[in-house]
PAFIKOL-318579 format. One line per 4 residues: their letters; for each residue x, z negated, y negated of C-alpha. Coordinates in nm, 2 decimals, m for minus. Layout:
% residues N
A) X Z Y  ... $
//
This chain:
% residues 534
XXXX) 9.16 m11.90 m10.16  9.43 m12.04 m9.94  9.80 m12.01 m9.96  10.03 m12.08 m9.66 $
XXXX) 10.26 m12.37 m9.68  10.55 m12.17 m9.54  10.76 m12.06 m9.84  10.80 m11.72 m9.69 $
XXXX) 10.43 m11.67 m9.64  10.28 m11.34 m9.72  9.92 m11.42 m9.70  9.62 m11.49 m9.92 $
XXXX) 9.26 m11.54 m9.81  9.07 m11.40 m10.10  8.86 m11.08 m10.12  8.95 m10.82 m10.37 $
XXXX) 8.63 m10.83 m10.57  8.53 m10.68 m10.91  8.62 m10.92 m11.19  8.90 m11.08 m11.00 $
XXXX) 9.26 m11.05 m11.10  9.54 m11.05 m10.84  9.91 m11.10 m10.91  10.15 m11.07 m10.62 $
XXXX) 10.52 m11.14 m10.66  10.67 m10.97 m10.36  11.03 m10.88 m10.36  11.03 m10.62 m10.08 $
XXXX) 11.13 m10.26 m10.12  11.22 m10.00 m9.87  11.15 m9.65 m9.75  11.00 m9.63 m9.40 $
XXXX) 11.16 m9.32 m9.27  11.53 m9.40 m9.21  11.73 m9.65 m9.01  11.93 m9.75 m9.31 $
XXXX) 11.62 m9.84 m9.50  11.49 m10.04 m9.21  11.82 m10.24 m9.21  11.79 m10.29 m9.58 $
XXXX) 11.44 m10.41 m9.54  11.55 m10.66 m9.27  11.84 m10.78 m9.49  11.61 m10.84 m9.79 $
XXXX) 11.35 m11.01 m9.58  11.60 m11.26 m9.44  11.76 m11.33 m9.78  11.46 m11.34 m10.00 $
XXXX) 11.17 m11.58 m10.00  10.84 m11.41 m10.04  10.62 m11.63 m10.26  10.28 m11.49 m10.32 $
XXXX) 10.10 m11.59 m10.64  9.74 m11.51 m10.64  9.56 m11.57 m10.97  9.19 m11.57 m10.90 $
XXXX) 8.94 m11.58 m11.18  8.58 m11.65 m11.11  8.36 m11.34 m11.04  8.10 m11.51 m11.26 $
XXXX) 8.35 m11.59 m11.54  8.12 m11.44 m11.80  7.84 m11.69 m11.72  7.81 m12.02 m11.90 $
XXXX) 7.67 m12.24 m11.62  7.62 m12.53 m11.87  7.35 m12.32 m12.04  7.01 m12.43 m11.89 $
XXXX) 6.89 m12.07 m11.94  7.18 m11.90 m11.76  6.97 m11.77 m11.47  6.72 m11.60 m11.71 $
XXXX) 7.01 m11.45 m11.91  7.17 m11.33 m11.59  6.85 m11.17 m11.48  6.80 m10.99 m11.81 $
XXXX) 7.16 m10.86 m11.79  7.11 m10.75 m11.43  6.79 m10.56 m11.52  6.97 m10.38 m11.80 $
XXXX) 7.27 m10.29 m11.58  7.06 m10.16 m11.30  6.80 m9.97 m11.51  6.81 m9.61 m11.40 $
XXXX) 6.89 m9.35 m11.67  6.60 m9.11 m11.72  6.57 m8.77 m11.89  6.29 m8.92 m12.11 $
XXXX) 6.56 m9.14 m12.27  6.68 m8.83 m12.46  6.39 m8.59 m12.44  6.01 m8.61 m12.50 $
XXXX) 5.88 m8.48 m12.17  5.54 m8.55 m12.01  5.52 m8.59 m11.64  5.30 m8.39 m11.41 $
XXXX) 5.15 m8.45 m11.06  5.39 m8.40 m10.78  5.33 m8.12 m10.53  5.51 m8.32 m10.26 $
XXXX) 5.29 m8.47 m10.00  5.33 m8.60 m9.65  4.98 m8.47 m9.56  5.01 m8.11 m9.69 $
XXXX) 4.90 m7.96 m9.36  4.58 m8.17 m9.34  4.26 m8.17 m9.55  4.24 m8.47 m9.78 $
XXXX) 3.91 m8.67 m9.73  3.68 m8.63 m10.03  3.64 m9.00 m10.08  4.01 m9.06 m10.10 $
XXXX) 4.14 m9.13 m10.45  4.35 m9.37 m10.66  4.59 m9.60 m10.47  4.45 m9.48 m10.14 $
XXXX) 4.55 m9.12 m10.23  4.90 m9.24 m10.32  4.94 m9.41 m9.98  4.81 m9.09 m9.82 $
XXXX) 5.08 m8.88 m9.99  5.35 m9.13 m9.92  5.45 m9.20 m10.27  5.68 m9.49 m10.38 $
XXXX) 5.57 m9.69 m10.69  5.81 m9.69 m10.98  5.81 m10.07 m10.98  5.91 m10.11 m10.62 $
XXXX) 6.23 m10.29 m10.57  6.46 m10.38 m10.28  6.65 m10.71 m10.26  7.03 m10.65 m10.27 $
XXXX) 7.14 m10.98 m10.11  6.94 m11.18 m9.85  7.16 m11.47 m9.76  7.10 m11.80 m9.94 $
XXXX) 7.43 m11.99 m9.90  7.41 m12.37 m9.90  7.77 m12.42 m9.99  8.04 m12.22 m10.15 $
XXXX) 8.26 m12.31 m9.86  8.04 m12.12 m9.61  8.19 m11.81 m9.46  8.14 m11.51 m9.70 $
XXXX) 7.99 m11.73 m9.97  8.29 m11.72 m10.21  8.20 m11.37 m10.33  7.83 m11.43 m10.35 $
XXXX) 7.77 m11.77 m10.49  7.66 m11.84 m10.84  7.78 m12.17 m11.00  7.91 m12.48 m10.84 $
XXXX) 7.59 m12.55 m10.65  7.58 m12.19 m10.51  7.25 m12.11 m10.67  7.02 m11.84 m10.53 $
XXXX) 6.97 m11.55 m10.76  6.74 m11.26 m10.68  6.91 m10.93 m10.74  6.66 m10.64 m10.72 $
XXXX) 6.74 m10.27 m10.72  6.51 m9.96 m10.74  6.35 m9.84 m10.42  6.41 m9.47 m10.34 $
XXXX) 6.15 m9.22 m10.24  5.90 m8.96 m10.38  5.70 m9.05 m10.69  5.35 m8.92 m10.77 $
XXXX) 5.47 m8.78 m11.10  5.75 m8.55 m11.16  5.94 m8.42 m11.47  6.03 m8.06 m11.36 $
XXXX) 5.83 m7.75 m11.28  5.95 m7.67 m10.93  5.91 m7.29 m10.97  6.13 m7.30 m11.28 $
XXXX) 6.40 m7.52 m11.14  6.75 m7.40 m11.05  6.92 m7.66 m10.83  7.29 m7.67 m10.73 $
XXXX) 7.48 m7.85 m10.46  7.86 m7.93 m10.47  8.08 m8.11 m10.22  8.40 m8.27 m10.35 $
XXXX) 8.70 m8.46 m10.23  8.81 m8.45 m9.86  8.61 m8.36 m9.56  8.37 m8.61 m9.41 $
XXXX) 8.12 m8.59 m9.11  7.77 m8.52 m9.23  7.83 m8.30 m9.54  7.64 m8.01 m9.39 $
XXXX) 7.36 m8.24 m9.28  7.31 m8.35 m9.64  7.33 m8.00 m9.78  7.07 m7.89 m9.53 $
XXXX) 6.83 m8.17 m9.60  6.86 m8.12 m9.98  6.77 m7.76 m9.94  6.48 m7.84 m9.71 $
XXXX) 6.34 m8.10 m9.94  6.37 m7.87 m10.25  6.19 m7.60 m10.06  5.90 m7.85 m9.98 $
XXXX) 5.87 m7.91 m10.36  5.86 m7.54 m10.42  6.21 m7.47 m10.55  6.33 m7.13 m10.46 $
XXXX) 6.64 m7.09 m10.68  6.90 m7.30 m10.49  7.27 m7.24 m10.50  7.59 m7.39 m10.37 $
XXXX) 7.90 m7.44 m10.58  8.21 m7.36 m10.38  8.51 m7.58 m10.33  8.41 m7.88 m10.53 $
XXXX) 8.43 m7.91 m10.91  8.67 m7.62 m10.90  8.38 m7.39 m10.84  8.25 m7.44 m11.19 $
XXXX) 8.56 m7.30 m11.36  8.78 m7.11 m11.11  8.74 m6.73 m11.14  8.63 m6.56 m10.82 $
XXXX) 8.43 m6.85 m10.68  8.08 m6.72 m10.70  7.77 m6.92 m10.63  7.63 m6.92 m10.28 $
XXXX) 7.26 m6.86 m10.26  7.09 m7.13 m10.03  6.76 m7.12 m9.85  6.61 m7.27 m9.53 $
XXXX) 6.72 m6.97 m9.34  7.08 m6.99 m9.46  7.13 m7.36 m9.39  6.91 m7.39 m9.08 $
XXXX) 7.20 m7.45 m8.84  7.49 m7.56 m9.05  7.45 m7.92 m8.93  7.57 m7.81 m8.59 $
XXXX) 7.93 m7.79 m8.72  8.17 m8.02 m8.90  8.33 m7.95 m9.24  8.15 m7.83 m9.55 $
XXXX) 7.96 m7.51 m9.56  8.04 m7.49 m9.93  8.41 m7.60 m9.90  8.58 m7.89 m10.07 $
XXXX) 8.87 m7.96 m10.31  9.02 m8.26 m10.48  9.04 m8.32 m10.85  8.83 m8.18 m11.12 $
XXXX) 8.85 m7.98 m11.44  8.77 m8.05 m11.80  8.43 m8.22 m11.82  8.33 m8.01 m12.12 $
XXXX) 8.41 m7.69 m11.93  8.21 m7.81 m11.63  7.90 m7.88 m11.85  7.95 m7.55 m12.03 $
XXXX) 7.93 m7.39 m11.68  7.62 m7.59 m11.60  7.45 m7.47 m11.92  7.56 m7.11 m11.87 $
XXXX) 7.43 m7.11 m11.51  7.10 m7.27 m11.63  7.12 m7.54 m11.37  6.85 m7.81 m11.39 $
XXXX) 6.95 m8.03 m11.10  7.30 m8.09 m10.97  7.36 m8.28 m10.64  7.71 m8.40 m10.61 $
XXXX) 7.84 m8.52 m10.27  8.16 m8.73 m10.28  8.33 m9.07 m10.30  8.43 m9.30 m10.58 $
XXXX) 8.64 m9.04 m10.77  8.37 m8.77 m10.73  8.11 m9.02 m10.86  8.33 m9.10 m11.16 $
XXXX) 8.33 m8.73 m11.24  7.95 m8.71 m11.19  7.90 m9.00 m11.43  8.12 m8.81 m11.69 $
XXXX) 7.91 m8.50 m11.64  7.59 m8.70 m11.68  7.71 m8.85 m12.00  7.81 m8.52 m12.15 $
XXXX) 7.47 m8.37 m12.05  7.30 m8.66 m12.23  7.52 m8.61 m12.53  7.41 m8.25 m12.55 $
XXXX) 7.05 m8.35 m12.48  7.03 m8.12 m12.18  6.74 m8.15 m11.93  6.97 m8.18 m11.63 $
XXXX) 6.95 m8.44 m11.35  7.29 m8.54 m11.21  7.24 m8.70 m10.87  7.52 m8.84 m10.65 $
XXXX) 7.52 m8.88 m10.27  7.79 m9.13 m10.15  8.04 m8.97 m9.91  8.34 m9.15 m9.77 $
XXXX) 8.44 m9.24 m9.42  8.63 m9.54 m9.56  8.29 m9.70 m9.64  8.44 m9.83 m9.97 $
XXXX) 8.16 m9.78 m10.22  8.03 m10.10 m10.37  7.69 m10.25 m10.30  7.60 m10.01 m10.01 $
XXXX) 7.56 m10.11 m9.65  7.75 m9.80 m9.54  7.82 m9.44 m9.65  7.76 m9.13 m9.45 $
XXXX) 8.05 m9.03 m9.22  8.15 m9.39 m9.15  7.97 m9.44 m8.82  8.10 m9.11 m8.69 $
XXXX) 8.46 m9.20 m8.80  8.44 m9.52 m8.61  8.31 m9.35 m8.30  8.58 m9.08 m8.32 $
XXXX) 8.85 m9.35 m8.38  8.74 m9.51 m8.06  8.85 m9.20 m7.87  9.20 m9.23 m8.01 $
XXXX) 9.20 m9.60 m7.93  9.09 m9.54 m7.57  9.36 m9.28 m7.53  9.62 m9.51 m7.66 $
XXXX) 9.49 m9.79 m7.44  9.52 m9.58 m7.13  9.88 m9.48 m7.22  9.98 m9.84 m7.30 $
XXXX) 9.80 m9.99 m6.99  9.96 m9.73 m6.76  10.32 m9.77 m6.89  10.57 m10.04 m6.82 $
XXXX) 10.57 m10.25 m7.13  10.35 m10.00 m7.30  10.24 m10.04 m7.67  9.97 m9.83 m7.82 $
XXXX) 9.97 m9.79 m8.19  9.68 m9.61 m8.37  9.67 m9.55 m8.74  9.32 m9.49 m8.89 $
XXXX) 9.21 m9.40 m9.24  9.15 m9.67 m9.50  9.34 m9.65 m9.82  9.22 m9.97 m9.99 $
XXXX) 8.97 m10.09 m9.74  9.00 m10.16 m9.37  8.64 m10.10 m9.26  8.72 m9.83 m9.01 $
XXXX) 9.01 m10.02 m8.85  8.80 m10.34 m8.84  8.49 m10.19 m8.69  8.69 m9.97 m8.44 $
XXXX) 8.89 m10.27 m8.33  8.58 m10.48 m8.29  8.38 m10.22 m8.10  8.66 m10.12 m7.87 $
XXXX) 8.75 m10.47 m7.74  9.09 m10.33 m7.65  9.29 m10.41 m7.97  9.53 m10.70 m7.98 $
XXXX) 9.63 m10.67 m8.34  9.42 m10.52 m8.63  9.61 m10.47 m8.96  9.41 m10.39 m9.28 $
XXXX) 9.50 m10.35 m9.65  9.31 m10.67 m9.75  9.52 m10.90 m9.53  9.90 m10.89 m9.59 $
XXXX) 10.12 m10.96 m9.29  10.47 m11.05 m9.19  10.66 m10.82 m8.96  10.99 m11.00 m8.87 $
XXXX) 11.08 m11.36 m8.80  10.88 m11.66 m8.68  10.51 m11.60 m8.67  10.57 m11.23 m8.74 $
XXXX) 10.41 m10.93 m8.59  10.71 m10.85 m8.37  10.73 m11.20 m8.23  10.36 m11.17 m8.13 $
XXXX) 10.42 m10.84 m7.96  10.69 m11.00 m7.75  10.45 m11.26 m7.63  10.18 m11.00 m7.55 $
XXXX) 10.43 m10.79 m7.35  10.54 m11.10 m7.16  10.19 m11.23 m7.10  9.99 m10.92 m7.02 $
XXXX) 10.25 m10.64 m6.99  10.12 m10.42 m7.28  9.98 m10.44 m7.63  9.74 m10.25 m7.86 $
XXXX) 9.77 m10.22 m8.24  9.53 m10.07 m8.48  9.65 m10.02 m8.84  9.47 m9.89 m9.15 $
XXXX) 9.67 m9.64 m9.35  9.67 m9.87 m9.65  9.79 m10.18 m9.46  10.13 m10.32 m9.53 $
XXXX) 10.20 m10.12 m9.84  10.36 m10.42 m10.01  10.63 m10.39 m9.75  10.72 m10.03 m9.85 $
XXXX) 10.85 m9.86 m10.15  10.59 m9.71 m10.37  10.64 m9.34 m10.46  10.43 m9.37 m10.78 $
XXXX) 10.30 m9.02 m10.70  9.93 m8.94 m10.70  9.72 m8.67 m10.52  9.49 m8.43 m10.69 $
XXXX) 9.21 m8.69 m10.71  9.44 m8.94 m10.88  9.48 m9.16 m10.57  9.83 m9.31 m10.52 $
XXXX) 10.02 m9.14 m10.24  10.07 m9.41 m9.98  10.39 m9.46 m9.78  10.33 m9.41 m9.41 $
XXXX) 10.27 m9.76 m9.27  10.21 m9.63 m8.92  10.55 m9.46 m8.89  10.71 m9.77 m9.05 $
XXXX) 10.56 m10.01 m8.79  10.64 m9.76 m8.51  11.01 m9.76 m8.61  11.02 m10.13 m8.66 $
XXXX) 10.88 m10.19 m8.31  11.11 m9.94 m8.14  11.42 m10.09 m8.31  11.32 m10.45 m8.24 $
XXXX) 11.27 m10.41 m7.87  11.59 m10.21 m7.84  11.78 m10.48 m8.01  11.65 m10.76 m7.79 $
XXXX) 11.71 m10.55 m7.48  11.35 m10.53 m7.37  11.22 m10.18 m7.27  10.91 m10.08 m7.45 $
XXXX) 10.72 m9.75 m7.42  10.54 m9.69 m7.75  10.27 m9.43 m7.80  10.17 m9.36 m8.16 $
XXXX) 9.84 m9.17 m8.24  9.72 m9.06 m8.58  9.37 m8.90 m8.55  9.31 m8.87 m8.92 $
XXXX) 9.21 m8.51 m8.94  9.03 m8.51 m8.61  8.81 m8.79 m8.75  8.73 m8.61 m9.07 $
XXXX) 8.65 m8.27 m8.94  8.40 m8.35 m8.66  8.02 m8.32 m8.67  7.81 m8.62 m8.77 $
XXXX) 7.68 m8.84 m8.49  7.31 m8.93 m8.45  7.33 m9.24 m8.67  7.51 m9.06 m8.95 $
XXXX) 7.28 m8.76 m8.92  6.98 m8.98 m8.98  7.15 m9.14 m9.28  7.24 m8.80 m9.42 $
XXXX) 6.88 m8.68 m9.38  6.73 m8.97 m9.57  7.00 m8.96 m9.84  6.95 m8.59 m9.90 $
XXXX) 6.57 m8.63 m9.92  6.60 m8.92 m10.16  6.84 m8.74 m10.38  6.58 m8.46 m10.44 $
XXXX) 6.30 m8.72 m10.49  6.52 m8.89 m10.75  6.59 m8.57 m10.94  6.22 m8.47 m10.96 $
XXXX) 6.14 m8.82 m11.07  6.35 m8.75 m11.38  6.64 m8.98 m11.30  7.00 m8.88 m11.38 $
XXXX) 7.34 m9.05 m11.34  7.23 m9.22 m11.02  7.33 m9.22 m10.66  7.12 m9.25 m10.34 $
XXXX) 7.23 m9.52 m10.10  7.12 m9.78 m9.85  7.14 m10.15 m9.94  7.03 m10.43 m9.72 $
XXXX) 6.88 m10.17 m9.48  6.66 m10.02 m9.75  6.71 m9.69 m9.93  6.76 m9.73 m10.30 $
XXXX) 6.88 m9.57 m10.62  7.17 m9.72 m10.81  7.33 m9.64 m11.15  7.66 m9.47 m11.08 $
XXXX) 7.87 m9.71 m11.30  7.77 m10.00 m11.08  7.91 m9.84 m10.77  8.24 m9.71 m10.90 $
XXXX) 8.37 m10.02 m11.09  8.60 m10.10 m10.80  8.64 m10.00 m10.43  8.45 m10.20 m10.18 $
XXXX) 8.69 m10.40 m9.96  8.68 m10.62 m9.65  8.63 m10.98 m9.74  8.89 m11.18 m9.53 $
XXXX) 8.65 m11.47 m9.54  8.36 m11.27 m9.41  8.20 m11.33 m9.08  8.28 m10.97 m8.97 $
XXXX) 8.65 m11.02 m9.02  8.62 m11.36 m8.84  8.45 m11.18 m8.55  8.73 m10.93 m8.54 $
XXXX) 9.00 m11.20 m8.52  8.80 m11.37 m8.24  8.80 m11.04 m8.05  9.17 m10.96 m8.10 $
XXXX) 9.30 m11.31 m8.07  9.57 m11.24 m8.32  9.73 m11.52 m8.53  9.79 m11.52 m8.90 $
XX) 10.12 m11.33 m8.94  10.27 m11.57 m9.20 $
//
C-alpha cells in the first residue's frame, strides 16, 4: 500500500481483495448533471483537503504464521473449502457407467480395458486437479505479489482445484432426466452459444427432455411464462445471433417458490447462466434442494462481460466486449484526431472492476488516459486530469480517454438506489467527466471539440467472437459433465488456462477487481503514459 504525500491526494495502491477492509474518508459530494453542482464540486474541492485513509488487513489474517504446522492446516482448510458438493452427500445413490464416449462412432478394440479404455473414452479421473496459481514470488514487494504471498517470506503454497470433464461413472439415468436451462441478469455475448452446447451435450448423453426457463428466475413463478422445449433442431443456429434465446431478467423470486417450481416440474438438472448475483441465487437454490433432500444438480456457468468473478481467468463475453469496445475507441480516435483540439471520451462497462477499460486501452494503443474504479483520481488542480489534458492538447493536438462506468464514483453523490439485482445505481461518471472537460476548456479560453461515446448496449447485444465461442462451448459441455458426475452447487470455469469446477461460494465472496500493483495495470500505464492523478 502507498499513500501520496500530497495532503489532497486521492490515491491508494492496494487491490480490493477478499478479506481486506477499506475505509476512505472523502468529503466530496455532487450531482454530475448540472452546472450548479459542478460549481459546488469545484468549490468543495478547493476548500477541503481530501485525506484518504486505507485500513488494510492481511488477506491471510486468519493464519498463525508462528505455528510450524500452518502450511498443513492451510492445505486442510483449502481442501475442505474447495471440495465439490455431491448428491451422494444427502442421498444413497450408486453410480453407473457413463454412456458418454469420444469414440462412439468407432468399434472398441477387444483387448482394450481398464485404464486404457478410460483413455479411449476421454474420461477425467475424479482425483485430477489443476493448479490455481503458478507464480512463485521471491519477495512480497514483487509486482502482483501482495495479493498472493503467504507469510513474511512469501511462501509457496500449492492451491489445487478440481479438473472439469466427463467421468466414467454417472449418477443419473439419461433417459429419465429432465434438464432445464435459465439465463439471468443482463445480456452478454455467448449466451446462445452456451445454451446450444448444453443441449448438444445432453443429447449425446441420451437426454431428450430438455427445456428452457424464460426470462431468468422470473420464469419459475411468473404466470404465462411456459417452458420452451429444446432440442438439437431447435438450437442448431441460435449461436448465429446475439442476445438470449430464452430471454433474461434481473432479480429473483422467493427461493422456496423457485424450488417448489423445480419440484413441480420434476427438474433433475438446472443449468444457470449468470454473474455474481445469479450465482448467489443458484447457491441458495442448491442449499434449499439439499435441505429438502432432492436429487437435483444445480450447475452455474459464469457470465459477465465485466470479467469480475473470482479465481477465473476470464468469463464468457469478456473477449467480445473488449473487441466491440475497440470499435468505439477507434471511432472516437478518428473524431478526436480529425478535429482541432479534439478529445475522444469513451465510457465502457465495469461497475466495480475495470477489466474491459484496461484491456481495451491496452489493445487499442490509442488511449492517453484510462480511468478505472480501482484507482481513484483527481480531476482539478495540479496533477489533476484536466491539467494533463491541457498538456496533451498542447503537445499532440488531441487526447483520448477511456473510463469505466464505476470509475470516479467517490467524486459523485450516491443515489443509494439499487437495481432489480440489488446492485447500486451508479452516477454517470462519463457525463460528469464530459461536462468537467467542456467547462474547463471554456473557462481557460482554449477551444476543445469533445466527442463522447457510450457503446454499452452495443457491446452487450452482439454475437460472441471466435475466442468467446470456444470458451462457451467448453463451459457448456463441462456443465453437463459436472451434472452427470453428481455435483451440485458448482460452477464451470477456466483457471490458469485449465477448465475446472469450483464451489459457488468461493467465487461469489467478492467481485474480482483489477490489482493496481499487477503487471497488467503497469503495462496499461506504460502504454497510455498517464501520470498518477494525485
